[in-house]
N, C-alpha and C positions, 0 to 999 in steps of 0.2 A: 505493500500500500503506500502511496505518496500523499503527502500533506504539504497544505501551504507552509511557507517558511516565516509566518508572521501572524498574529492574532486576527482572525476575520472578524472580530468584535460582532459575532452574532448575539442579539438579545435573546436571553432565556426566560421563557414564560411559564408560570407556574398554573398549571391547568389541572385541579383537582389532585395536587400533591406530585404530578408527573412534570419534570424539567424538559421543556420541548423547546426546541428552535427550527428555523426552516430557511433552507437554502433553495434558490431556483437557479436552474442551470441553463444555459442556451448553448449554442454552438461557437459562441464567441466569448462569452464571460460566465461568471459566477456572481449571482446576486444574493444580497440577504434583505432582512427587513430592518427598518430603523425602530428604535424604541418605541412601543406602541403600547397602549392600556388593554388590558384583558376585561372582557364584560363576562357577566354571567346571567342567565335566567334559569333558574331551577337547577336541573342537572346537565345544562349546556354551557359551555364555557366557547368563547370567540375571541378571535384576535383579528383586527382589520388593518391593513396598511395601503395608503394611496400613493406610495411611492416605493421603490426598492434602492438599496446601495450597492457598492460596488468597492473593490480595492480596498478592504478591511474597513469599511464604513466611512472612508475619507471622502467618496464622491456617491453623488446621488444618480439615480437611472430612473427613465420613465416605464411605469408599469404598477401592478398591483398585486397583493397576496392577501389570504386569508387561511385561517385556521379554525376548524370548528371541531370541538371535542364533546362527545357526550358520554356520561357516566355508564359502565355496564356493572353486572353484577361482581366482576373481579378486577376491574381497571376501566380502560377508556377506549372508545372508537373514535379516530381522528381522520377526517378529510381535508384535504388541502385543494387550495385552486389559487391560481395566480395568471397574470399576464404579463408579456414584456413588450414594450414599446406601444405606440396607439394606432399604428396602421394595420390595415386589413390584410394580413399575410395570407397567401394560398395554404390549402391543405395538403401540401406536397412539397417535394424538393428542397426541404429546409436545410438539409445537409450541404447545399450548393452555396450556402453562404447567408442564409436569412438569419434574421434574429428571432427565430422561433423557440419556444420553449422546448427543451430536449427532455428534462426529467425534473422532479422535484426531491429535495432530500429532507426527511423529517429527522431531526437529531434529537434523540434521549439522551441526557446525560445525568450523571450522579448517581448511577447504578452500583449496587454492591458487586464486589469481584465474584468471579465463576467461570465456569467452563462452557463454551459455545456448542450446542448440538445444532449444526447445519448442515455440513456437507455430507449428503445421504444419511443426516440425523447420527454421523459419526460425532465422537466428543473431542474437542480440543480445548487447551486453555487458551484464554484470552491473554495476549501479550502488549506490550507497549506497541510492537511492529504493527499488530492488527492482522485481521484477514477479512476476506469478502467472500460471501456464498452468493452465487448468480442462480436465478431462477430463469428459465428451465434449465440451464447449462450445467451446474453443478449441483443442485439440490432438485428434488423430485417434486417438490410441492412448496408454495410460497408461505413456509412456516419455519421458524427457528426458535430454540428455548436456550435460555440462560441459567444453567444449573448452578444454584447459588452455593458458596462456600458455608453460608449460614444455616442452609436447609431450604427447600422448596425452589421454585422456578419462576422465572419470569418467561412469558411468549410474545413474540411479535407475528403478528399474522395479517397478511392481506388476503381482503375479501373480494379480489377481482373475480369475473365471471369469462374472463378471455385470457388467452395466453399473451402475456405482454412482459416485457423484462421487468424484474425486480432484482435489486440487489441489496444484500443485508451486510453492512460492515460493523465490526466489533473491535474495540481498543483499550487498553487501560491506561489511564492516564496515571501522572506522578503522585495524585493522592491516592491511588490504589482504587479509585473508582473506575466503572465502566461506561464507556459511551457507545451507544449503538446508533448506526444510521440506516433508515429505511428509504430507499429510493426506489421510486417508480417512474418508469420511463414509458412515455407514449409510444403507439406503434408507429413507427418511422413514417410511414406512407400517409399517416393522417395528423402528423404533427402541424402546428399552428402557433399562433403568438399567444395562445390560452391553453390552459390545462385545468382539468378537475380530476383528482385521483379517486379510484376506488377506496373504501374505509380501509385505514389500517386498524387494526384491533390489538392491544396490548395490556397484558393483564399479570396476574400473580396466582400462582396455582400450586398444591401440594399434589396433584393429580395430572400429571401430563397426558396420561393416556385418554382422560376423559376429553382433552382440548383436541387431540388427535382425532378422536372420534366426531367431534363436532366439525372440525375442519374437513374430515373426510367427506360428511354429509353435505356440506358446502360443495366441494369440488366434484362431487358425484352428481348433484342437481346441476351444477354450472356446465358441466361437459358431457352429460348424458352418460355415465358410467352406469352399467347393469352387473350384478353378480355373475360370475362364470358360469354357474350352473343353468342361468336363463337368458344371459345376453344372447341375442339374435343372429349376430355375426359369427357364433362358432358353428360350424357345422357338427352335425351329430357325431360324425366318426372322430372328430378332434377330442372329444371328451372321454374317449375309449384309449387314446395313447398313453402308454406307459415308458415309452423311451425314444430318445432323438438319437440318430445315428448320423453324425456328421462325415460323409463321405468327400473327402478333399479330392479335387481335381489336380488343376495345374497352377504351380506358383508363378509369382510375377515374373520370374527369371527363365521360365518354359520349362522347369522342371515338374516332371509328372509323377505325382503320387497314386493317381489310380485313373485308368481307362474307363471307359463306360462299362466295357466287358468285366473289368475288376470291380467295378461298383455293383455289378449284376451279381458276381459271385459273393460278393459282401452281403447283398440282400438276402441272397439264399442260405448263406451261414447263419446270419442272423435269425431269418424266419424259421430255421430248423430248430431253433431254441426257444423261440417265444412266438407266439400266434402273431402273425404278420400284422393284422389290423391293430395291434398295440404299437407300430413302430412307425415314426415319422423320418424318413431319410433327408437329412438336410445336403444341399449340394454346394459348397464353396468352391470356387475356381472350377465350375463346370462349363463355362462358356469360353475358355481359354486360359491366357495369362491373366491372373489375378489383379484387378485394378487397370491393367493395361488395356484390357478388353472392355471395360466398364462404358455403358454408352451404345454398344453394338453388340447384341446378344444373339446367338445361335449356337448349335451344336459346334464343338471346336474339333476340326479334321485331325489333329494330333492325339486327340483323346479316342477317336472311332467315327467322329463326324455324324452326318444325317442317315448314315447305316446303322451305326452302333446305338445311338441314343434312343431311337423308338424301340431296339430290343430291350434296353434298360428300363423303359417306361412300362412297356407290356410286361415284362416279368415283374415288375413290382406291384402291378395291379393283379397279377396271377395269385401273387403271394400275400394280397391284402396291405401291402407296404405303401405308404403315402410319401411320394417325391415332392421334395421343396426345394427347387433352385433358387438361387441367390440372385438378386439384382441390386445395383446402385440407386438408393433412391434420390441421390444427391450430387454424386461425383461422377466424373467422366474423364476420358482422354481427349484432349484437346485436336489430336492428330487424327480424329475420326472425321470421314468426310461429311460435309454439312455442317459441321460445328458452328461457323458464323452465323447459320441461319437460324438453327433450333438452341445451340447453347450460349453463345455469347451474349444475347439478350436476357439469358436467364441468370447470368454469375451473380452470386451472393455478394454483398456488399453490406457494409456496416451503415449505420443511420449518418454517418459522416462522411461516407463514400469510399472506405477503404475496401479493397478487394479481399474477399475472406480467403485464407489459404488453408484452412482445415489444420488436419493432424501432421501432415508433412512427414510419412513414413521414410525412413532410409532403405527404400527399395532395392536399391544396386549396392547397398554397404559401402558406399563411399565416404560415409560418415559425414555426409553435407546435408542430408535432410533437405534435398533441394528437388524435388520433383515438379519441375516447371510444367511438364506435359498434364498435371493432374488440375482440373478444375472443378469448383463446387458450385452446382446449380440449385436454384430455388424451386422446388416443386410447385410453388404457387404461379410461376411463369408459366403461361399457355403453351408457349412453344416447346419447352423441356417436357411439361406433363403430358402433353399431346404424342410426342415421339416416345416417353416411356410407357403409356398405357398401349399405344400400338404395338410395340415390340412384346410386351407381356402378353397382350391379348392372343396375338399370333402364335405363341409358344404354347400357351395353356391351351387353345382351341386345336392346335396341329397334334399334341402329344397326350392330351386330355389329363393335364396336370391338375391335382387337386389342391396345391398350396404354392405359395410364392413368399419368398423373404426379402425385405427391403434392407440393406446395409445402411448404416449410419442415418437412419431416420431421426434418430434422437438429436442430430445436430441441429441447432437453432440459432437464428441471428434476427436481430430486429431489422429485417431488409426495407429498403425505402421504396422497392418497386412494387413487391406483392407480399401478402400476408402468406408466410411459411407454413404455419401450421394449418391454415385453411386450405393450401395447396394439398396437404397431406390426406386431409378430409375428403377433399375432390378427388383424388388420386384413388382412395379407397372406394368412394362411392360409384364412380365410374367403372372401376373394375367389377364391384359386387354387382352393379345393374347388367353386366354381361354374364358373370358368371356368380350366381346367388350362393351355390356352395362352396365356394373358393375360401379357404382359409388365407387369409394376410397376416403375415408375421412381420417381425422386424428387430432390429437392434436397439438396445437401450430402453430407457422409460422415464417418464414423468408423466404426473396425474393425468392431464389431458391427453396424452398421447396413449394411455391405457384405453382409451375411448376409440381410438383408431385400430389399433393391433392387438388383439386379446392375448397373443403370445410372442414373448420376445425372451432375448438373452442379455444378461448383464445390468447393473444398474439398480439393483435392489436397495433398499434401505438398511441401514445398519441397526435401527431400532424401529420397533412398532411396523414389522413386515406385513401385517394385517392389511396396511393401506394399498399394498399391491396384492396380497394373495386373495382378498374378497373378489377382485375383479379379472385377474390374469394369471397366466402360467408362463413358467420361465424354465430355461435348462442352461445348462453351463455354457459359457461363452465359447465363440469360434476359437479362442486362443488356450482351450484346455488341452494338455497334454495327452499324448496317444499312450497306451499301455506297454508298447514295447521299447521305446525310448524317449518319451516325453516331447516328442515332435509335435509342434502346432501347425504342421501342414502348411496351408498356403498364409497363415497370418503371420505377420511381421515380427512377433516376438521372439520366434524361431524354437525356442524349447520352453516347456513348463512342466513341473512335476504332474504325473497321474495321480488323480484322485477321484474318489467316487462323489457324486454329488450330494449335498446335504440331504438328510431323511427328512424333507418337509413336503407337504401335500402340494404345495404351489410350485416345487422344483423337479423337473423330470430328469431321473436318470438318464446320463448321456455318455455316448462312446465316440470318441475321435478314431477316426481309420485312416491310415497313411498307407504307404507301401511297407509291407511286413508287418503289419499291425497284427492280423490274424495268426500267421505263422509264429511270430516273435513274441507276442504278448497275449497268448491264448489265455493264461491264468487271469490277468487284468479284465479281458474280453468277458471271460466266464462270469468274474465278479460283478461287472456291470450288468449284464443280462440276469444274472440272479436277482440284483436288486430291483430291476425292471418287473421281475415276474413278481416280486414280494409287493411291490408298489402297487402293481395290478390288482392282486388278491387283496389288498387291504383297502384300498382306496375306489377301485372302479368297479 
């Protein structure tokens, strides 16, 4: 975290015993409030400012700000509003240099020391250096806790009903008190010179699970989450799955782990040991060089091509095994023909206009982490979504595929051109309109994303996993090591220790299969299959 090198002189307002300050941030400066009076009407406290300050309070700026706080049963609910300037700015392209409002920051100061439960609700000590938790990027829901040294908890919760950027920052001051910053950023494509935030709820509790349940009810209502057992986007067959088998195809380098005929043999091997209808066969790297081929999906000639892939699909159907090829939801190779037409207009950018570069894996082990050929696209952009839908539709129809998986679907940025989350919803809806019984799964998870894809891998909360388990199912990540040598197959991690999936109802037993797994890791393979049989016996 970085800080101003001077005192910003933000006035602190006492609203029902909570010490609150407000900053309003544009793309060109940070503004504060002048000293202002607090008014009260019953259980409502208000602050009004008819101008703003900047440069540590030494200069004034045109704008307004308001803080409205209402007492709740355990704290307060706070809504913020502000304007910058007095001109009528457009509701778009604020990042091009306009003086629009980027975000508001509610500063809660004078809090007792404790530990932050933020990143996936993992626990970390609040230090002077501070830390920031981002929703939906690094936390799965817009709720964090401060576990107090003196006992009990403080909680900080956004009651937004849309996927919009939230940032929770916490830092320890020299007097050993904690300051928490609650930042709401409007959707970049809708930014203007005014802003009104959804309510921030701040409170004290001795029962964090009760707060989690209440917040879970809010997100379920906001995003249409339904329990796993009854949600209509889950095909009936998917509720019978007890084992996910990741059949790795081709590495980025062109190294082949399994051809389509190898995959077919692995399907038979597994289906000889567990009822095939219990098996979901996940196919990373099936289309050719992993990631390099992203954006142009077809059976890879070096894996057996259009002759062998239909044999794999047919053999899986005969055994009752469900094939699930992997597609990139938002990442492509810029060398693919036609990229300038369907890809370039869809490139992800930050609200200020920076091109998003993503995770930048070291695919070529040059230690440079510089895959300049790799672009990240916004599925909200019609040109990219249309291409993706077209390719997935053709493959599902041609090979009668029951499931598809979207890699990196959880990557989110506050894009200034199209709403990224709405794009994922549209992608799902377009595919489900063509194939109502298609299972759509993906990587990663946050609360609203759980309403789009009922099955995923990775990104589960460290605490209170029921927020996921009630609605979704999970399996071990693509980077899970295989039983023979801990190979992660196509995944860039390289090697990872083999382990069984945790024994939880919402986590499916998982088997990674690379070259040599069945021959050299038979004991581990048998352990995973035995775990899956027991999972089916107990839970299905």
